[in-house]
C-alpha positions as CSV (number, residue, x, y, z in Angstrom):
1,X,35.3,-94.3,-27.2
2,X,36.3,-95.7,-30.7
3,X,39.8,-96.4,-32.1
4,X,42.5,-94.1,-30.8
5,X,44.5,-91.5,-32.6
6,X,47.9,-91.4,-31.1
7,X,49.0,-92.1,-27.2
8,X,46.7,-90.6,-24.6
9,X,48.5,-87.5,-23.4
10,X,49.1,-86.0,-19.6
11,X,47.3,-82.9,-19.1
12,X,47.3,-80.7,-15.9
13,X,44.9,-80.5,-13.9
14,X,43.8,-82.9,-11.0
15,X,45.3,-82.4,-7.4
16,X,45.5,-85.9,-6.4
17,X,44.8,-88.2,-9.1
18,X,46.2,-88.0,-12.9
19,X,44.4,-86.8,-15.8
20,X,44.9,-87.7,-19.7
21,X,43.6,-86.3,-23.2
22,X,42.7,-89.4,-25.0
23,X,41.5,-88.6,-28.8
24,X,40.0,-91.3,-30.7
25,X,37.9,-91.6,-34.5
26,X,34.9,-90.7,-32.4
27,X,35.8,-87.4,-30.4
28,X,38.2,-86.4,-27.4
29,X,37.9,-87.1,-23.8
30,X,39.6,-86.6,-20.6
31,X,40.5,-89.7,-18.5
32,X,40.9,-89.5,-14.8
33,X,43.1,-92.2,-13.4
34,X,42.7,-92.6,-9.6
35,X,45.4,-91.9,-7.7
36,X,47.0,-95.2,-6.5
37,X,46.6,-94.8,-2.6
38,X,42.6,-95.0,-3.2
39,X,42.4,-98.7,-3.0
40,X,40.3,-100.1,-5.9
41,X,40.2,-103.7,-4.1
42,X,37.9,-101.9,-1.6
43,X,34.3,-102.0,-2.4
44,X,33.1,-99.3,0.1
45,X,35.8,-96.6,-1.8
46,X,34.7,-97.7,-5.4
47,X,30.6,-97.7,-4.7
48,X,31.7,-94.2,-3.3
49,X,33.5,-93.0,-6.0
50,X,31.1,-94.0,-8.3
51,X,28.3,-92.5,-6.1
52,X,29.8,-89.1,-6.4
53,X,29.6,-89.5,-9.8
54,X,25.8,-90.3,-10.0
55,X,25.6,-87.4,-7.9
56,X,27.0,-85.2,-10.6
57,X,24.5,-86.8,-13.0
58,X,21.7,-86.1,-11.1
59,X,22.1,-82.5,-10.3
60,X,22.4,-82.2,-14.0
61,X,19.1,-83.7,-14.6
62,X,17.8,-81.0,-12.5
63,X,19.6,-78.0,-14.5
64,X,22.9,-78.0,-12.5
65,X,25.9,-77.6,-15.4
66,X,27.6,-80.5,-13.9
67,X,30.3,-82.3,-15.4
68,X,29.7,-86.0,-15.3
69,X,31.5,-89.1,-16.4
70,X,30.3,-91.3,-19.2
71,X,28.1,-94.7,-17.7
72,X,26.2,-97.3,-18.4
73,X,23.0,-97.9,-15.9
74,X,24.8,-95.7,-13.3
75,X,28.4,-97.2,-13.0
76,X,30.5,-94.8,-14.1
77,X,34.2,-96.0,-12.5
78,X,36.1,-98.4,-14.8
79,X,38.3,-101.1,-13.0
80,X,41.0,-102.2,-15.4
81,X,44.0,-104.0,-13.9
82,X,43.6,-102.8,-10.5
83,X,43.5,-99.1,-11.6
84,X,40.4,-96.9,-11.4
85,X,39.4,-94.8,-14.4
86,X,36.6,-92.0,-15.0
87,X,36.0,-91.0,-18.5
88,X,34.7,-87.4,-19.6
89,X,33.9,-85.9,-22.8
90,X,36.5,-83.0,-23.4
91,X,35.6,-79.9,-22.4
92,X,37.9,-76.3,-23.6
93,X,36.0,-74.3,-20.7
94,X,38.8,-73.1,-18.2
95,X,39.0,-72.6,-14.6
96,X,38.9,-68.6,-13.8
97,X,42.4,-67.7,-11.7
98,X,41.6,-66.1,-8.7
99,X,42.7,-62.8,-9.9
100,X,40.4,-63.0,-12.7
101,X,37.2,-63.5,-10.7
102,X,34.9,-60.9,-11.1
103,X,31.3,-60.1,-9.3
104,X,29.3,-61.9,-11.7
105,X,31.4,-65.1,-11.4
106,X,30.3,-65.0,-7.5
107,X,26.7,-64.1,-8.4
108,X,26.2,-67.1,-10.8
109,X,28.2,-69.7,-8.0
110,X,25.9,-68.2,-5.4
111,X,22.7,-68.8,-7.4
112,X,23.9,-72.5,-8.2
113,X,24.5,-73.3,-4.8
114,X,21.1,-72.1,-4.1
115,X,19.6,-74.3,-7.2
116,X,21.5,-77.2,-5.7
117,X,20.7,-76.9,-1.8
118,X,16.8,-76.8,-3.1
119,X,16.8,-79.5,-5.7
120,X,16.4,-82.3,-2.7
121,X,18.2,-84.8,-4.9
122,X,18.6,-88.5,-3.8
123,X,21.4,-90.7,-4.5
124,X,21.0,-94.1,-2.4
125,X,24.8,-95.4,-3.2
126,X,26.0,-92.0,-1.7
127,X,27.3,-93.0,1.7
128,X,27.7,-90.5,4.6
129,X,31.2,-89.5,5.2
130,X,31.7,-90.3,9.0
131,X,33.8,-87.5,10.7
132,X,36.6,-87.9,12.9
133,X,37.8,-84.4,14.3
134,X,41.1,-84.4,15.7
135,X,41.6,-85.2,19.4
136,X,43.6,-82.7,21.6
137,X,46.5,-85.6,22.7
138,X,47.2,-85.6,18.4
139,X,47.2,-81.8,18.4
140,X,49.9,-81.8,20.6
141,X,52.3,-84.6,19.1
142,X,52.2,-83.4,16.0
143,X,53.1,-79.9,16.8
144,X,55.9,-81.7,19.0
145,X,57.1,-83.6,16.1
146,X,56.9,-80.5,13.9
147,X,59.1,-79.0,16.1
148,X,61.6,-81.9,16.5
149,X,61.6,-82.2,12.5
150,X,62.1,-78.4,12.1
151,X,58.7,-77.8,10.0
152,X,58.4,-74.3,8.7
153,X,56.0,-72.5,10.6
154,X,56.3,-74.6,13.7
155,X,57.1,-71.7,16.1
156,X,53.6,-70.5,14.8
157,X,52.0,-73.6,15.8
158,X,53.6,-73.8,19.2
159,X,52.7,-70.2,19.8
160,X,49.2,-71.1,18.8
161,X,48.9,-74.1,20.4
162,X,46.2,-72.9,23.3
163,X,44.0,-71.5,20.2
164,X,44.3,-74.8,18.2
165,X,43.3,-77.3,21.1
166,X,39.8,-74.5,21.7
167,X,39.0,-75.0,18.0
168,X,39.3,-78.9,18.0
169,X,37.4,-78.6,21.7
170,X,34.3,-77.0,19.3
171,X,34.3,-79.4,16.5
172,X,32.7,-82.3,17.1
173,X,29.3,-80.3,18.8
174,X,29.5,-78.2,15.9
175,X,29.1,-81.3,13.6
176,X,26.2,-82.8,15.7
177,X,24.3,-79.5,15.6
178,X,24.9,-79.3,11.7
179,X,23.9,-83.1,11.3
180,X,19.9,-82.0,12.4
181,X,19.6,-80.4,8.6
182,X,21.4,-81.5,5.6
183,X,21.4,-81.9,2.1
184,X,23.5,-83.7,-0.7
185,X,25.8,-81.1,-2.3
186,X,29.2,-80.6,-3.9
187,X,31.2,-80.0,-0.8
188,X,33.8,-78.5,-2.5
189,X,32.8,-75.6,-5.0
190,X,36.1,-73.4,-5.1
191,X,37.5,-71.7,-8.1
192,X,39.4,-74.6,-9.5
193,X,36.3,-76.6,-9.5
194,X,34.6,-74.2,-11.7
195,X,35.3,-74.1,-15.7
196,X,33.9,-71.3,-18.0
197,X,33.0,-71.3,-21.5
198,X,33.6,-68.1,-23.8
199,X,29.7,-67.5,-23.3
200,X,30.7,-67.1,-19.3
201,X,28.3,-70.0,-18.5
202,X,29.9,-72.6,-15.6
203,X,30.7,-76.1,-15.7
204,X,31.0,-77.4,-12.3
205,X,33.8,-80.0,-12.2
206,X,35.5,-82.6,-9.3
207,X,32.1,-84.2,-7.5
208,X,34.4,-86.4,-5.4
209,X,33.6,-84.4,-2.2
210,X,30.0,-84.7,-2.9
211,X,28.2,-86.1,0.4
212,X,25.5,-84.8,2.5
213,X,26.0,-81.5,4.6
214,X,24.7,-78.7,6.2
215,X,23.7,-75.8,3.4
216,X,24.8,-73.2,5.4
217,X,27.9,-74.4,6.7
218,X,29.0,-75.0,2.8
219,X,27.5,-71.4,1.8
220,X,29.3,-69.9,4.5
221,X,32.8,-72.3,3.2
222,X,32.8,-71.0,-0.1
223,X,32.2,-67.5,0.6
224,X,35.3,-67.5,2.5
225,X,36.9,-69.2,0.1
226,X,35.6,-66.8,-2.7
227,X,37.0,-64.1,-0.7
228,X,40.5,-65.1,-0.8
229,X,40.4,-66.2,2.9
230,X,43.8,-68.1,2.2
231,X,45.4,-65.1,0.7
232,X,44.0,-61.4,0.8
233,X,40.5,-61.5,1.9
234,X,38.0,-58.8,0.9
235,X,34.4,-58.8,1.9
236,X,32.7,-57.9,-0.7
237,X,33.1,-61.4,-2.7
238,X,32.1,-63.0,0.7
239,X,29.3,-60.3,1.2
240,X,28.0,-60.9,-2.9
241,X,27.9,-64.9,-2.1
242,X,25.4,-64.3,0.3
243,X,23.3,-61.6,-1.1
244,X,22.8,-63.4,-4.3
245,X,22.4,-67.2,-2.7
246,X,19.3,-65.1,-0.5
247,X,18.3,-63.6,-3.7
248,X,18.0,-67.1,-5.7
249,X,15.8,-68.4,-3.1
250,X,18.8,-70.2,-0.7
251,X,18.0,-70.0,2.9
252,X,20.4,-68.8,5.5
253,X,19.5,-70.3,9.0
254,X,20.3,-68.0,11.5
255,X,20.9,-70.7,14.5
256,X,23.2,-72.6,12.1
257,X,25.5,-69.8,12.1
258,X,27.7,-70.5,15.0
259,X,28.2,-74.1,14.5
260,X,29.0,-73.4,10.8
261,X,31.7,-71.1,12.1
262,X,33.4,-73.6,14.5
263,X,33.1,-76.5,12.3
264,X,34.8,-74.8,9.6
265,X,37.6,-73.7,11.7
266,X,38.0,-77.1,13.0
267,X,37.7,-78.7,9.3
268,X,40.8,-76.4,8.2
269,X,42.9,-77.4,11.6
270,X,42.1,-81.1,10.7
271,X,43.3,-80.3,7.4
272,X,46.2,-78.5,8.7
273,X,47.5,-81.5,10.7
274,X,46.9,-84.0,8.2
275,X,49.1,-81.4,6.5
276,X,52.0,-81.4,9.3
277,X,52.2,-84.9,8.8
278,X,53.0,-84.9,5.1
279,X,55.5,-81.8,6.3
280,X,57.6,-84.2,8.5
281,X,57.8,-87.4,6.3
282,X,61.3,-88.4,5.5
283,X,61.1,-90.1,2.3
284,X,58.5,-88.5,0.1
285,X,60.0,-84.5,-0.9
286,X,56.9,-84.0,-3.0
287,X,54.3,-84.8,-0.2
288,X,56.7,-82.9,2.2
289,X,56.5,-79.7,0.2
290,X,53.1,-80.2,-0.9
291,X,52.5,-80.5,3.2
292,X,54.4,-77.4,4.0
293,X,52.6,-75.3,1.3
294,X,49.4,-76.5,2.8
295,X,50.0,-75.6,6.5
296,X,51.1,-72.1,5.3
297,X,47.9,-71.5,3.3
298,X,45.6,-73.2,6.3
299,X,47.4,-71.0,8.9
300,X,46.7,-68.0,6.9
301,X,43.1,-68.6,7.0
302,X,42.8,-69.2,10.4
303,X,44.7,-66.3,11.4
304,X,42.5,-64.2,8.8
305,X,39.4,-65.7,10.4
306,X,40.4,-64.9,13.5
307,X,40.7,-61.6,13.0
308,X,37.6,-61.3,10.9
309,X,35.3,-63.5,12.7
310,X,33.1,-61.0,14.5
311,X,32.7,-58.8,11.2
312,X,31.7,-61.6,8.6
313,X,29.2,-63.1,11.8
314,X,27.3,-59.9,11.4
315,X,27.3,-60.0,7.5
316,X,26.1,-63.8,8.0
317,X,23.3,-62.7,10.2
318,X,22.4,-59.4,8.2
319,X,21.5,-62.2,5.5
320,X,19.9,-64.8,7.7
321,X,16.5,-66.2,8.7
């Protein structure tokens, strides 16, 4: 990388990991320091992190604007003193705030997603991420614990317990149905993981969720996110994503739509309960705050999905094949 010019400086970015800027005689780099709770002594974790960066590289070879870390012979992850690091060339491209998203942003993202789903790349190192849908017993235990610890929104969780249990019951069968058609893709293409340069060209970052998944599932998941399902949902961006995806050669499989909807809600409930667990923690105040905030977001998404479900299904079917 060249001799450093001063010390690395902490920069914003990374919901989980630490990001640093490193200036050297040869250029400027962004260094991602992998969070301590990811065991770098576990070969499976090391292999998977590296494989997600290989995935970004392979997509870039297929014309996808993917930001991948520096590597030597497909080895991206660097291990130093028990910590993991990924080093990227610095970019001045920035994420678009949700309030600044325009229709052309959604069209570009949907077209890029269609291109990715058609690329059919092969990354042998990328393992399947096992799904562990939550059990009804786990739901009941966490809701009860949230009430005991006086977690914010615990009253809503109790009132909607039957709805949560219904979603949990549908989750595993939906995942099994979606497994019949899978491609390798990004897995988390919301607005924060797409940077835009001055020419409004995109750059896809944060590939750690890359995995094999059902393309209809991923499309609907991202369309809901870009429509603002966790805040102020609008059907127009949702429709724009679907239309642009199909116009770019993507295929929405009609019989996959119900399973995709069930799987999305099941994933949200899993994330909800994970963050309920965070929110009831007794020691780490930062984790409690993050957990409470995420519980709020997911509850909002689930309630909006409940109200919009029939309408969104009708829109999806309109563009399905």
